[in-house]
N, C-alpha and C positions, 0 to 999 in steps of 0.2 A: 752521357759522358762527355767529359770536357775535352774538346780536339785539342787544345793548345796548352803549352806551359810557357807563359810570357813572364809571370811573376810568382815569387814565393808566396804573394798574398792571394792568389788563385786557388791555393791549397787549404782545404779544412785539415783539422786534425786528423781526421779519418782518411782523407787523401794521403796526406803524408806518411801516416804510419802504414798505409797499404803499399805505397812505394817501396819503404823501408823493410817491411815484411817480405815484399817480392825480391827486393835484393838480397835478403838474407838467403832465400832459397836458391837464387841464381848464383849465389857465392859458392855453393857446393859444387855446382857444375864447373865454375872456374878452377876448382881444385882437382879436376879430372884430367886425365891424358888428353882425352878428346873433348874439346871446350865448345863444339858447336851445338845448337839447337836448330831445329828445322822451322820454327815459329813465325818467322817473317819472310819465309821464301817466296820469291815472286813480288815481293814489295820493294820500292826504291827510295832510299834515303839519300838527301843531298846535302852535303855539308857546304854551307855558303858562307865564306869567311872573308870579310872585308877588312879584318885586322889581323896582325900577325898573331900566330897562337902555335904552341907545341903540344902541351898537355891536352888541351881541351878537344883540339881537332883530331888528334890520333886517338884520343880516349873514346870519342863518339864513332869514329870509324871502326876501331876495334869492337865495340859494344854492337854495331848494326851488323858488322860481319859475323860475330859468334852467334846471332839470331838469324844468320843466312839472308839477310836482306842485300839487294843490289846497292853498292855505294858509289854515289858519284861525288868526286871533290871539286869544289869550284874555288878559285881563288881570283880576287879582284884584280891582282897584279896579272898582266898578261891576258886578260879577257877584255870583253867589250866595255866594260866600266871604265877602263883606262882610255876608251875613246869617247867617254861621255854618255854611255848608256845609262838611263836612270834606274832606280831601285824597282820601280814598277815593271819596266820594260824586262829586267832580268827575271822578275817573279813571273811574269806572264809566259817567258820562254820556260822556265822550270815547269810551270803548269802544262804547257804544252807537250813536254816531254813525259808527262805523267809521274810526276814526283808524288809520293805518298806522305813523305815528311820533309821538311826543310829544317835543318839546325842552322841558325843564323847568329853569327858574331859581327856587330857594326860598331863603328865609332858613335854613331848618333843615338842618344837616349830616345827610346820609341820606336826604333825601326822594326822590331819584330811584331810589335802592336799593328804597325801600318801592314806589314807583310800579310799578317793573319786576314787582312780583308780582301787581299787580293788573289790568295791561293785556295784551293778546294781541300788541300792535304792539311795535315797536322804541322803546327810551327813550334818549335822548340828554341826558346831563348839562350844563346850561349854566351851571353854578355852584350849588354848595348849601352855603350858610353859609360857614364857614372852611374847608370840606373840599377841594374840588377843583374844576377848571374844564379837562377834559381837551381841548377844543377850542381853548381859548387856548394851552395847551402846545403843541399840532399846528401851528397857525399859526406860533407862534414859532420852532419847529424848522424849519418850511418857508422862513421869512424867512431864517434863519441859513444853511440849506443852499444857498439860491440866490445868496446873497452869498460865502460863505466855502467852499463845496463840503461834502465829508464833514464830519461832526461827530465823527468818532473822534479822541480826544486833545484836542479843542478845551476852551479854559479858558473857562468861562461864570461870571460873578461875579452874584449876585442880592443886591441891596441894598435894605433898608428895613423896613417893616413885615410881616415875614415871619409873625408870630403870627396876624394877622387875614386873611392873603393865601391864597386857594384857589389863584391862580396859581401862588405860589411851590411849593407841594406838588406840583402836577401836572408842573411844569417839571423839578423835581428828579427825580421818577420817570421821565419820558420821556426827558429829555436822558442820565440815566445808562445807560438801556437803549439808547440810540443811541451809547454810548461817549464822551459828552463828560465832562470833570471839572468839577463844580459846586461853588463856593463860595457860602455864605450870610454876608452881612456885615450885621450889625444890632447895636443895642445888646442887652444881655442881656435887658432887660424886653420885647423885641419879639421873642424866639424861643421857639417851643412847648417845653413841658416835655419831650417825647420825641423832640427835634430829633436827639439823638445815634443814634437808629436809622435815620435817613434816609441815603441812599447819596450823601453829600456831606461837604464840610469846612466848618468854622466859623471866622469870623474877626471880630474887633471893631474891625480897624483898615483902613479902606477904602484908605488911602494906600499901605499895604503891597501890596494885593493888584492894585492897577490896572495896575502895569507888566506883569505877567504874564496880563492878561486879553484874550481874543479878543472876549468880548462882555460888555458891562456893562449889565445888566438892572434899572431902577430900578423900585420898588414904590411905588404912593401910600400914604400914612400915613391909614388908614381910620378917621378921627375919629368916623364914624356908629357904629362898632362898639366903640368905647372906652368903658369906664365908670369909668375910674380914670386917674390921671396916669402914662402910661409914659415920659415923658421931662420934663425940666425946662421948657424953652420951645421954641417953633418955631424960633427963631433959634439955639438950641443945637443942636437936631437938625439943622438946615441946614448947620451949621458943621462938625459932625462926619461927617454921613452924606449931604450934598447933593451933586450932581455939578454943578460949576460949571467956568468955563472954565479955572481953574488946574489942577483935577483932569484935565480931559480932556486938557490937554497931556501928561499922564505915560502916557496910552495910546500903544501903537504905532500906526502909520499906518492899518493895515486894520483895526482894532478897531471894533466896533459898538456904538452906544448904542441901546438899546431901553426901550419902556415899554408895558405893556399898556393904559393910558389907563382912565379920564380923569387927567389930570395935575394936580398941583398945582404949577404954575408958580413958580419961586421959592423953592419949600421943598425937595422932594426932587430938583428939576432945574430949572437955569437955563433962562430962555427961550431964550438964545442957542444953549445945547447942544441943547436940543429941536428948533430948527429949523436944526441943522448939517448938513453934507452926510453925516457919518457915522451921522446919526440915521435909524432905520427906521421910525419911529412912524406915519406916514402909510402906509406900504408895509405895514405889519402888518395895517392895516383893510383894504386891498384883498386881501391875501392870505387874510383871514379868510373872505371869501366863497369863494374857490377851495378852500380846506380843508374848509370846511364842505359844499360840493358833494361833495367826495370822500368825506366820512363819510356822507352820506345816500344816495349812489350805492351805497357798498359794502354799506351796511345794508339798503337797500331794493330795489338793483337785481339781486339774486341773485347777486353775486359772494361769492366765498369768503374771508372775512378770515383764514383759517386757524384751526382750533380747530372744536370741535364746538358745537352748540346749548346754550344756557344760559340 
């Protein structure tokens, strides 16, 4: 059994389907008046967040608590990290306290991989730099599957700031594993240098891709990670790559609109589109708890994810 979830590339098709099937079963429990299971009673899950987060941190906390785990929330602000403590020393401290799983979000790409070498418990990547965010990709796939059925042959278009997006990389890897056909749409300045090696198509023309899309996933323009001018103006970006009412009209009737959040309303997505019936944005948040319950259950509950210890 795999001890860690660091990258969407770590998951085989069988692994991914097992997580999604488990999430389907756990979703039924979330609809009950009493939502708790005793599965992880006595286990300790540490949320180790070095970056600001709302949805992901609360989602992991809710998931662990619904499985009856003990949860410790660690924020870098106000901790010994602000005094200069290294990631390794923080990890060893958590290890000494008996953490069975560490959910980590960090500004440096590769931090969860380093952490996995220092602790005996499971490590779950909740976003590292511009690298990956595998549980976001899992909850996106779960949302698509509940609305559309099988993802085999489905056409998914991911639009926006791919360069700075960990969500885009994880979604491309996971969705291609599940049989979907992914197309990235972005200005050339917002695509990574090595994007040609990714299992997806590339386009610069959003209007040409929309009529063929089953799912359109909009990405937030991450201004906080930008140290240069990647496009002329926000208005120009919105005109070329924003999803407004006119562009949504080009989608077929069953097509979905997704966004991992938080949104820049009026820039990459119009407010009326974000609030429309084909939008799954709020549904994604609810499905995030269920999907993360499935990940923690399979990593800590003794079920086999397929594969050997690593």
